[in-house]
FIVOTOR-949886 format. One line per 10 residues: number of its first residue (from 0); for each residue x negated, y, z of N, C-alpha, C. Coordinates in steps of 0.001 Angstrom, whole numbers, plus 500000, padded with zeros to 6 digits. Layout:
FIVOTOR-949886
NUM) X Y Z X Y Z X Y Z; ...
This chain:
FIVOTOR-949886
0) 587420 619156 279412 587493 617798 279955 588732 617664 280835; 589545 616668 280567 590736 616427 281362 590352 615744 282659; 590842 616283 283772 590509 615730 285079 591567 614726 285500; 591136 613537 285843 592034 612497 286323 592119 612610 287838; 593151 613338 288318 593248 613592 289750 593557 612327 290542; 594300 611420 289955 594579 610156 290643 593280 609396 290905; 592381 609433 289915 591078 608787 290086 590270 609504 291165; 590312 610838 291145 589558 611602 292129 590018 611294 293549; 591321 611311 293760 591842 611052 295102 591493 609635 295551; 591586 608698 294625 591272 607311 294959 589817 607145 295365
10) 588931 607924 294762 587502 607752 294990 586874 608848 295850; 587658 609824 296251 587141 610905 297108 588083 611068 298299; 587809 610383 299394 588709 610426 300554 589002 611831 301057; 588100 612767 300814 588303 614119 301318 589523 614784 300695; 590004 614289 299552 591178 614860 298894 592486 614205 299320; 592417 613262 300245 593625 612572 300719 594365 613450 301723; 594907 614551 301260 595562 615497 302155 596822 614906 302767; 596997 615120 304066 598281 614871 304708 598536 616005 305679; 599811 616297 305898 600154 617448 306728 600584 617042 308128; 600168 615869 308569 600477 615456 309937 599948 616483 310917
20) 600718 616782 311937 600282 617721 312954 599129 617143 313760; 598174 618005 314085 597052 617588 314924 597316 617873 316398; 598479 618443 316717 598717 618889 318081 598673 617750 319087; 599250 616599 318731 599271 615499 319686 597863 615038 320028; 597042 614827 318994 595668 614383 319242 594889 615449 320007; 595095 616704 319657 594375 617791 320320 594773 617891 321792; 596066 617803 322053 596527 617878 323443 596017 616707 324265; 596054 615507 323696 595532 614339 324412 594062 614536 324741; 593309 615031 323762 591864 615185 323957 591565 616249 325011; 592172 617417 324861 591854 618511 325767 592371 618251 327180
30) 593473 617516 327313 594039 617252 328628 593403 616033 329305; 592409 615452 328627 591740 614290 329228 590813 614695 330365; 590556 616001 330508 589794 616473 331651 588335 616734 331397; 587856 616582 330154 586442 616767 329885 586080 618219 329558; 587082 619069 329370 586829 620464 329036 587236 621351 330217; 586312 622134 330784 586620 622957 331972 587317 624267 331605; 588531 624167 331112 589230 625341 330613 589750 626254 331724; 589624 625854 332982 590165 626675 334054 589503 628061 334111; 588289 628170 333569 587618 629471 333566 588304 630474 332644; 589204 629999 331810 589944 630900 330933 591170 631488 331628
40) 591412 631113 332873 592563 631671 333585 592492 633185 333655; 591284 633724 333859 591137 635175 333927 591474 635818 332587; 591150 635134 331493 591489 635644 330166 593000 635697 329995; 593675 634659 330439 595137 634621 330352 595768 635684 331240; 595212 635858 332448 595749 636855 333373 595634 638268 332806; 594546 638508 332078 594335 639822 331469 595083 639995 330150; 595699 638911 329663 596461 638971 328415 595606 639092 327175; 594381 638585 327243 593454 638693 326119 593734 637593 325089; 593903 638001 323838 594188 637037 322771 593257 637225 321563; 592168 637967 321755 591272 638290 320645 589854 637827 320949
50) 589149 637368 319901 587782 636885 320091 586896 637265 318922; 585645 637542 319256 584590 637733 318269 583738 636477 318248; 583629 635861 317082 582734 634720 316887 581434 635267 316301; 580338 635058 317035 579071 635712 316697 578043 634660 316316; 577525 634749 315096 576580 633753 314588 575098 634084 314807; 574668 635343 314668 573226 635592 314731 572605 635204 316060; 571316 634921 316003 570573 634574 317204 570245 635829 318014; 569541 635620 319123 569001 636710 319952 570097 637588 320549; 571222 636997 320949 572275 637782 321592 571763 638432 322874; 570873 637746 323592 570326 638292 324834 569606 639614 324614
60) 569128 639855 323391 568413 641096 323102 569361 642266 322836; 570637 641976 322689 571628 643044 322516 572076 643491 323907; 571182 644157 324601 571339 644380 326043 572551 645225 326400; 572880 646213 325565 574029 647060 325867 575338 646283 325784; 575362 645262 324929 576528 644389 324823 576498 643351 325949; 575352 642731 326133 575232 641618 327077 575557 642038 328511; 575212 643271 328900 575429 643669 330288 576919 643809 330618; 577759 643868 329580 579209 643941 329805 579865 642567 329708; 579048 641526 329574 579568 640175 329363 579499 639327 330628; 580533 638543 330830 580564 637577 331921 580743 636186 331321
70) 579821 635284 331631 579907 633920 331107 581118 633215 331706; 581989 632695 330836 583182 632006 331339 583295 630566 330846; 582463 630190 329877 582642 628869 329291 581400 628487 328500; 581130 627198 328417 580070 626677 327561 580711 625758 326526; 580647 626177 325259 581129 625315 324182 580050 624278 323910; 580354 623016 324157 579328 621968 324104 579585 620981 322972; 578492 620626 322299 578521 619554 321313 577507 618507 321757; 577303 617493 320945 576413 616404 321344 574977 616869 321546; 574556 617904 320811 573145 618291 320847 572892 619720 321299; 573957 620480 321592 573734 621871 321962 574923 622403 322753
80) 574743 623577 323312 575849 624283 323952 575749 625757 323596; 576890 626402 323478 576944 627804 323094 577794 628559 324099; 577280 629658 324654 578032 630393 325670 579209 631176 325095; 580248 631261 325896 581423 632065 325579 581583 633079 326708; 581700 634357 326336 581715 635433 327318 583042 636184 327326; 583389 636711 328492 584428 637732 328605 583714 639069 328512; 584079 639886 327525 583420 641160 327296 584271 642309 327826; 583754 642971 328851 584353 644209 329358 585838 644047 329701; 586227 642827 330092 587625 642525 330407 588589 642882 329280; 588040 642890 328024 588876 643308 326892 589031 642238 325830
90) 588001 641442 325621 588051 640413 324589 587007 639350 324881; 587038 638294 324088 586095 637185 324227 585028 637302 323146; 583780 637086 323521 582693 636959 322549 582149 635540 322658; 582248 634791 321577 581837 633387 321565 580672 633194 320612; 579540 632754 321135 578418 632419 320263 578713 631089 319594; 578291 630965 318351 578788 629867 317523 577653 629047 316922; 577798 627733 316876 576798 626892 316209 576874 627056 314692; 575811 626624 314025 575724 626735 312567 576639 625720 311884; 577303 626136 310804 578066 625217 309971 579547 625190 310276; 580324 624799 309259 581773 624795 309361 582354 623926 310454
100) 581905 622678 310629 582502 621820 311650 582378 622386 313062; 581181 622860 313436 581005 623425 314768 581813 624689 314950; 581844 625544 313925 582580 626798 314006 584083 626547 314153; 584614 625630 313364 586048 625328 313443 586401 624656 314759; 585509 623816 315276 585750 623185 316571 585860 624251 317657; 584957 625241 317618 585028 626351 318568 586344 627097 318421; 586765 627376 317180 588040 628059 316962 589201 627257 317532; 589184 625937 317346 590235 625082 317890 590327 625225 319411; 589192 625218 320085 589202 625304 321539 589676 626675 322012; 589242 627730 321329 589687 629068 321704 591175 629260 321414
110) 591663 628697 320327 593095 628721 320041 593872 628003 321138; 593348 626891 321602 594017 626097 322633 594211 626889 323933; 593268 627776 324237 593370 628546 325479 593991 629922 325262; 594524 630190 324067 595338 631381 323876 594794 632459 322972; 593630 632242 322341 593103 633246 321412 593806 633079 320068; 594347 634199 319552 595132 634146 318320 594597 635046 317205; 593629 635889 317513 593039 636779 316510 591525 636648 316578; 590905 636366 315442 589467 636118 315387 588806 637022 314358; 587688 637600 314755 586767 638234 313817 585427 637538 314002; 584811 637106 312919 583473 636529 313025 582484 637438 312310
120) 581231 637360 312734 580215 638182 312087 578886 637446 312075; 578097 637732 311056 576813 637075 310918 576162 637443 309598; 575319 636537 309115 574560 636799 307895 575028 635902 306752; 574662 636305 305548 574858 635449 304383 573786 635788 303364; 573631 634925 302378 572745 635213 301264 573514 635926 300173; 572841 636745 299409 573450 637457 298285 573103 636733 296991; 574101 636485 296138 573838 635823 294856 574257 636699 293669; 574550 637967 293951 574886 638933 292903 573723 639904 292760; 573083 639892 291618 571855 640667 291430 572081 642169 291493; 573314 642625 291320 573595 644055 291291 574004 644634 292644
130) 574092 643781 293655 574567 644228 294962 573425 644812 295789; 573713 645923 296451 572769 646535 297387 572800 645726 298688; 571680 645153 299070 571646 644298 300251 571875 645061 301551; 571857 646376 301517 572092 647144 302732 573581 647368 302992; 574440 646976 302074 575889 647117 302259 576424 646005 303147; 577403 646343 303968 578145 645306 304671 579090 644612 303683; 579496 643401 304035 580273 642570 303116 581481 641999 303846; 582669 642303 303339 583909 641700 303848 584353 640626 302863; 584288 639345 303227 584818 638309 302340 586350 638321 302378; 586964 638527 301233 588425 638471 301154 588909 637067 300840
140) 588013 636233 300314 588332 634823 300080 587027 634041 300007; 587147 632732 300142 585961 631876 300160 586161 630679 299241; 585133 630378 298463 585137 629169 297631 584879 627969 298539; 585717 626958 298413 585693 625826 299345 584737 624720 298871; 583456 625048 298879 582444 624075 298482 581826 623462 299745; 582707 623028 300638 582302 622373 301880 583320 621275 302155; 583260 620656 303299 584121 619512 303536 585270 619742 304496; 585046 620544 305537 586026 620614 306615 587365 621178 306188; 587367 622172 305309 588620 622845 304970 589653 621899 304361; 589208 620823 303730 590129 619891 303078 590883 619017 304073
150) 590473 619050 305331 591226 618372 306383 592297 619281 306980; 592279 620568 306604 593241 621522 307128 594233 622025 306088; 593821 622046 304819 594682 622560 303754 594563 621668 302525; 595624 621590 301714 595511 620871 300444 594413 621481 299574; 593928 620707 298624 592830 621155 297767 593237 622371 296929; 592441 623425 297016 592540 624604 296168 591113 625086 295938; 590941 625957 294977 589588 626462 294703 589088 627368 295819; 589964 628233 296322 589573 629212 297324 590581 629254 298466; 590194 629922 299536 591090 630177 300668 590843 631613 301109; 591903 632299 301558 591813 633730 301824 591663 634021 303320
160) 590973 635112 303608 590941 635638 304962 592201 636468 305200; 592414 636861 306453 593619 637616 306814 593501 639073 306391; 594465 639546 305633 594450 640938 305196 594623 641881 306387; 595379 641464 307367 595554 642295 308564 594215 642507 309269; 593445 641434 309410 592133 641554 310050 591181 642357 309168; 591225 642103 307862 590361 642842 306940 590628 644350 307013; 591888 644724 307143 592222 646148 307240 591610 646773 308489; 591618 646032 309583 591018 646548 310817 589506 646697 310669; 588868 645744 309992 587422 645835 309754 587117 647031 308858; 587930 647238 307830 587750 648394 306944 587838 649701 307729
170) 588839 649801 308595 589024 651023 309379 587842 651245 310319; 587343 650160 310934 586195 650282 311837 584959 650755 311076; 584724 650204 309906 583589 650640 309087 583717 652106 308701; 584928 652523 308392 585172 653926 308036 584855 654831 309213; 585248 654419 310418 584972 655216 311609 583479 655345 311861; 582723 654305 311523 581273 654323 311690 580569 655021 310513; 581334 655384 309492 580768 656056 308331 579893 655148 307482; 580281 653886 307380 579449 652889 306709 580107 652374 305436; 579288 652155 304421 579751 651599 303156 579864 650085 303256; 580745 649529 302429 580847 648073 302377 581311 647648 300992
180) 581143 646366 300719 581704 645765 299510 582619 644627 299942; 583486 644221 299043 584435 643148 299326 584451 642156 298179; 584891 640938 298469 585028 639951 297411 584882 638537 297920; 584409 637690 297038 584368 636248 297294 583037 635830 297900; 583117 634957 298907 581923 634310 299428 581992 632830 299061; 580874 632270 298744 580758 630840 298422 580332 630112 299692; 581224 629282 300230 580887 628517 301432 580363 627149 301021; 579104 626930 301295 578430 625660 300999 577728 625203 302270; 578112 624048 302789 577535 623597 304058 576424 622566 303883; 575894 622472 302674 574767 621568 302422 573484 622395 302342
190) 572514 622018 303158 571258 622761 303171 570497 622575 301855; 569884 623644 301389 569008 623625 300210 569727 623200 298924; 571060 623393 298877 571800 623029 297667 572234 624265 296880; 571587 625390 297130 571812 626564 296299 570955 626418 295048; 571272 625417 294260 570493 625108 293068 570748 626164 291987; 569839 626313 291038 570011 627356 290021 571339 627287 289287; 571732 626093 288823 572965 625986 288039 574192 626229 288905; 574177 625695 290122 575331 625879 291006 575458 627344 291421; 574337 627976 291711 574358 629390 292081 574867 630239 290918; 574406 629946 289722 574858 630667 288524 576360 630482 288324
200) 576833 629261 288528 578257 628965 288349 579107 629746 289351; 578666 629759 290591 579431 630472 291624 579422 631984 291367; 578275 632518 290950 578206 633942 290643 579124 634296 289465; 579217 633391 288499 580046 633651 287321 581532 633679 287655; 581924 633018 288752 583332 633068 289150 583568 634130 290214; 582598 635015 290405 582815 636198 291216 582246 636183 292618; 581564 635117 293012 581016 635072 294367 579905 636102 294523; 579936 636816 295633 578926 637818 295944 577867 637240 296873; 578312 636460 297855 577399 635904 298840 577619 634422 299034; 576725 633796 299800 576848 632382 300134 576665 632226 301639
210) 577581 631481 302264 577499 631236 303699 577847 629780 303980; 577955 629418 305249 578204 628023 305615 579483 627812 306404; 580262 628876 306681 581394 628703 307600 582715 629322 307153; 582709 630326 306299 583915 631123 306078 585118 630288 305624; 584941 629441 304620 586061 628636 304124 586607 627723 305211; 585715 627162 306016 586141 626275 307105 586970 627028 308132; 586510 628210 308529 587240 628998 309520 588557 629522 308960; 588575 629916 307687 589827 630352 307047 590868 629244 307098; 590457 628036 306718 591393 626914 306661 591888 626537 308045; 590971 626484 309000 591354 626162 310376 592327 627194 310913
220) 592081 628462 310631 592964 629530 311091 594351 629419 310472; 594414 629176 309165 595712 629065 308501 596511 627882 309034; 595831 626754 309230 596515 625567 309743 597102 625827 311127; 596348 626558 311948 596784 626815 313326 597583 628099 313466; 597828 628780 312337 598648 630003 312322 598066 631084 313233; 596749 631280 313115 596083 632380 313792 595438 633260 312724; 595021 634457 313110 594457 635420 312159 592933 635396 312208; 592313 635411 311025 590857 635354 310948 590333 636246 309831; 589278 636999 310148 588545 637769 309152 587085 637809 309533; 586253 638309 308608 584819 638198 308817 584091 639419 308254
230) 583008 639800 308928 582114 640841 308441 580697 640287 308422; 580044 640389 307267 578708 639823 307093 577721 640889 306635; 576437 640611 306867 575398 641397 306220 574463 640449 305483; 573758 640968 304505 572893 640147 303663 571495 640042 304277; 571016 638826 304392 569668 638599 304914 568668 638325 303793; 569175 637931 302619 568301 637601 301499 569121 637590 300220; 568428 637505 299086 569090 637436 297779 568421 636330 296978; 569254 635513 296306 568699 634401 295540 569478 634172 294256; 568769 633670 293243 569426 633195 292037 569307 631675 291943; 568925 631043 293039 568754 629596 293069 567323 629171 292794
240) 566517 630094 292281 565111 629775 291992 564156 630657 292786; 564526 631925 292908 563663 632876 293603 564426 633524 294745; 563718 633832 295832 564315 634484 296980 563693 635856 297190; 564551 636822 297512 564098 638140 297933 564544 638323 299377; 563591 638360 300283 563926 638469 301691 564088 639929 302083; 565115 640202 302860 565371 641564 303301 564504 641897 304515; 563894 643065 304499 563113 643547 305629 563970 644578 306365; 564290 644312 307619 565176 645214 308338 564993 645037 309840; 565529 645986 310595 565496 645933 312052 566646 645039 312524; 566343 643784 312781 567389 642803 313057 568194 643143 314308
250) 567531 643574 315363 568233 643836 316618 569203 645001 316464; 568742 646099 315893 569629 647261 315731 570775 646975 314778; 570513 646217 313714 571577 645900 312771 572614 644990 313411; 572148 644005 314171 573090 643107 314838 573905 643842 315898; 573266 644769 316586 573991 645567 317574 575094 646377 316893; 574764 646997 315762 575776 647747 315022 576894 646828 314523; 576516 645664 314022 577484 644690 313523 578495 644318 314600; 578005 644025 315800 578892 643651 316897 579778 644827 317293; 579217 646028 317343 580020 647209 317673 581169 647395 316690; 580885 647228 315407 581926 647380 314384 583039 646359 314610
260) 582647 645117 314868 583642 644053 315025 584451 644213 316310; 583807 644684 317368 584553 644972 318597 585588 646061 318330; 585189 647087 317593 586144 648147 317270 587285 647608 316407; 586972 646743 315452 588032 646145 314627 589032 645376 315487; 588533 644629 316466 589417 643876 317343 590274 644829 318202; 589699 645940 318604 590480 646927 319354 591625 647475 318515; 591427 647568 317211 592441 648127 316321 593564 647135 316022; 593348 645879 316304 594325 644842 315976 595373 644680 317098
């Protein structure tokens, strides 16, 4: 089937790409005084430019990590707030809301105050029937089946994570003696839309997992010329019709996940 791109652009506003800089609007907004960025002065004084974006819940239960954290900022949206911590005077750990828009908004604010290297970590679903769910997963690229990335980059099928960051994650996993797999993640920010046909289609083009943020964060990072990579673990497996839920020690796995990502940031 021949695709009429002129028709698509005319009828799909999300494809109306323009490369106008967002800096003016961003500076006007942030300098309006509604964001208490002065708490980041200590981060600047320490020369910290690296951040871990952490998605899983129950951060308070990661006590060995939490006791080294100092609250420096609250990332606020209309309906929620997410704490941002200074960890051990070495890096920033930012808890993140669900979905691409909230995650990219957090990245924008952290970029504004001087963070230039990002590692994110969290969970995803597995859509490859042959994958061992106990393996860690490094997404090297993401299928852009969401909306936010098209406001940051022209339309393409996929967007890539930073190879420099991926190399640091690989080295950290090696130091921990842990196996991992790499490949494509399918970023879909619509709830309950992992339909059988769509899931089959994404798996056929090589997607291993499905998440809600990777493509958005990749695009935001590329637009702002910062480095971004991600480490995920599988919480479930689906073919769009049936789900296999993973049974695991969530607290210990999340603690290990954060340790790996902190080590990756140290290597960068």
